[in-house]
C-alpha positions as CSV (number, residue, x, y, z in Angstrom):
1,X,-127.0,-347.5,-188.7
2,X,-129.2,-348.5,-185.5
3,X,-132.5,-350.4,-185.2
4,X,-135.7,-348.6,-184.9
5,X,-137.4,-348.6,-181.9
6,X,-140.4,-350.0,-182.4
7,X,-141.6,-350.7,-178.8
8,X,-141.0,-349.0,-175.6
9,X,-141.0,-351.1,-172.2
10,X,-141.9,-350.1,-169.3
11,X,-140.3,-350.0,-166.5
12,X,-142.0,-352.3,-163.3
13,X,-140.7,-351.1,-160.0
14,X,-141.7,-353.8,-157.6
15,X,-143.3,-353.4,-154.4
16,X,-140.1,-354.1,-152.1
17,X,-137.8,-351.9,-154.6
18,X,-140.9,-348.7,-153.9
19,X,-140.3,-349.8,-149.8
20,X,-136.5,-349.3,-150.0
21,X,-136.7,-346.2,-151.9
22,X,-139.2,-344.7,-149.4
23,X,-136.5,-345.8,-147.1
24,X,-133.4,-344.2,-148.4
25,X,-135.8,-340.8,-148.6
26,X,-136.3,-340.7,-145.5
27,X,-133.0,-341.6,-143.8
28,X,-131.4,-339.0,-146.1
29,X,-134.5,-336.6,-144.5
30,X,-134.0,-337.8,-141.0
31,X,-131.0,-336.7,-141.5
32,X,-130.6,-334.0,-143.2
33,X,-133.8,-333.1,-139.8
34,X,-131.5,-334.3,-137.6
35,X,-132.2,-331.4,-134.6
36,X,-135.8,-331.2,-135.4
37,X,-136.6,-334.8,-134.9
38,X,-135.2,-335.0,-131.7
39,X,-136.8,-331.6,-130.7
40,X,-140.5,-333.7,-131.7
41,X,-139.6,-336.5,-130.1
42,X,-138.7,-335.3,-127.1
43,X,-141.8,-332.9,-126.7
44,X,-143.6,-336.3,-128.0
45,X,-142.0,-337.5,-124.8
46,X,-143.2,-334.7,-122.5
47,X,-146.4,-335.1,-123.6
48,X,-146.5,-338.6,-123.1
49,X,-145.2,-338.5,-119.4
50,X,-147.9,-336.0,-118.3
51,X,-150.5,-337.9,-120.1
52,X,-151.6,-335.6,-122.3
53,X,-150.6,-337.6,-125.2
54,X,-153.2,-340.6,-123.8
55,X,-155.9,-337.8,-123.3
56,X,-155.3,-336.4,-127.0
57,X,-155.5,-340.0,-127.9
58,X,-158.6,-340.8,-126.1
59,X,-160.2,-337.4,-127.3
60,X,-159.3,-338.3,-130.7
61,X,-161.4,-341.8,-130.9
62,X,-164.1,-339.9,-129.1
63,X,-164.1,-336.9,-132.0
64,X,-167.8,-338.0,-132.9
65,X,-169.0,-337.6,-129.2
66,X,-167.3,-334.7,-128.3
67,X,-168.5,-332.8,-131.4
68,X,-172.1,-333.8,-130.6
69,X,-171.7,-332.6,-127.3
70,X,-169.7,-329.2,-128.5
71,X,-172.5,-328.5,-130.7
72,X,-175.5,-329.9,-128.4
73,X,-174.1,-327.0,-125.9
74,X,-173.8,-324.3,-128.8
75,X,-177.3,-324.6,-129.9
76,X,-178.7,-323.5,-126.4
77,X,-179.9,-320.7,-125.8
78,X,-177.9,-318.9,-123.3
79,X,-174.9,-319.5,-125.5
80,X,-176.7,-318.4,-128.4
81,X,-177.7,-315.2,-126.6
82,X,-174.3,-314.7,-125.5
83,X,-172.3,-314.8,-128.7
84,X,-175.5,-312.3,-130.1
85,X,-174.4,-310.2,-127.5
86,X,-170.6,-310.3,-128.0
87,X,-170.7,-310.1,-131.9
88,X,-172.5,-307.0,-130.8
89,X,-170.5,-305.2,-128.5
90,X,-167.6,-306.0,-130.9
91,X,-169.5,-304.1,-133.6
92,X,-170.1,-301.6,-131.0
93,X,-166.6,-301.6,-130.6
94,X,-165.6,-301.5,-134.3
95,X,-167.5,-298.1,-135.0
96,X,-166.0,-296.2,-132.0
97,X,-162.6,-293.9,-132.4
98,X,-159.9,-295.9,-130.1
99,X,-158.3,-292.3,-129.2
100,X,-162.0,-291.6,-127.9
101,X,-162.5,-294.9,-126.2
102,X,-159.5,-294.7,-124.1
103,X,-159.7,-291.0,-123.3
104,X,-163.2,-291.9,-121.4
105,X,-161.7,-295.3,-120.2
106,X,-158.8,-293.5,-118.6
107,X,-160.9,-290.3,-117.6
108,X,-164.0,-292.7,-115.7
109,X,-160.7,-294.7,-114.0
110,X,-159.5,-291.5,-112.8
111,X,-162.8,-290.5,-111.4
112,X,-164.0,-293.2,-110.0
113,X,-160.2,-293.5,-107.6
114,X,-160.7,-289.9,-107.1
115,X,-164.1,-290.1,-105.7
116,X,-162.9,-293.5,-103.6
117,X,-160.1,-291.4,-102.5
118,X,-162.4,-288.4,-101.9
119,X,-165.3,-290.6,-100.1
120,X,-162.9,-292.3,-97.5
121,X,-161.3,-289.5,-96.8
122,X,-163.9,-287.3,-95.9
123,X,-167.1,-288.2,-94.2
124,X,-168.7,-285.1,-95.0
125,X,-172.4,-284.6,-95.4
126,X,-173.4,-282.5,-98.9
127,X,-176.2,-280.5,-98.8
128,X,-178.0,-279.0,-101.8
129,X,-176.0,-275.9,-101.2
130,X,-172.7,-277.7,-101.8
131,X,-174.5,-279.3,-104.8
132,X,-175.2,-275.9,-106.2
133,X,-172.1,-274.9,-105.8
134,X,-170.2,-277.9,-107.1
135,X,-172.7,-277.2,-110.6
136,X,-170.3,-273.5,-111.7
137,X,-166.9,-275.9,-111.3
138,X,-165.9,-276.1,-115.1
139,X,-165.0,-280.3,-115.1
140,X,-167.9,-281.0,-113.2
141,X,-170.4,-278.9,-115.1
142,X,-168.4,-280.7,-118.8
143,X,-169.2,-283.9,-117.2
144,X,-173.0,-283.5,-116.6
145,X,-173.5,-281.6,-119.8
146,X,-171.4,-285.1,-121.2
147,X,-173.4,-287.3,-119.2
148,X,-176.7,-285.1,-120.5
149,X,-175.7,-285.1,-123.5
150,X,-175.4,-288.9,-123.9
151,X,-179.0,-289.3,-121.9
152,X,-180.2,-287.3,-124.5
153,X,-179.4,-289.5,-127.9
154,X,-179.9,-292.4,-126.1
155,X,-183.9,-291.2,-125.3
156,X,-183.4,-290.1,-129.0
157,X,-182.7,-293.3,-130.3
158,X,-185.2,-295.2,-128.5
159,X,-188.0,-293.4,-129.5
160,X,-186.4,-294.0,-133.3
161,X,-186.9,-298.0,-132.3
162,X,-190.8,-297.6,-131.5
163,X,-191.7,-296.2,-134.3
């Protein structure tokens, strides 16, 4: 019959054995990923040749100074105002129907292009009777109604802000 185990001996691994094991694992990993390693080395070489590697290294060494400068610039009043405007515009755009926005932008672009073309072609002066006649045009009437409705809503909102 076998003797009972009374003590457990812990295997101790020396630093040299750990190092050898790590090197062996790295060799296996490098062999398995040889193509990726070659690509990575090629990229690093190109970065070095172009000077970008040196610049990135310098930026990393000066990261605290760079962070202070960036934060200092970002805290300036014009920058914070611009950020607030961008956020406001983003919120406005998020609330708009994309199809409606697209139609309005297309209509506006088309209208500007046509107006430019007609202005260039015809240098005739528009009189009061021409304006009155234009109001009867259904397309012009629709655009005027759109602009007047927009102005009315803007006026309402501006009045509500006073209260």
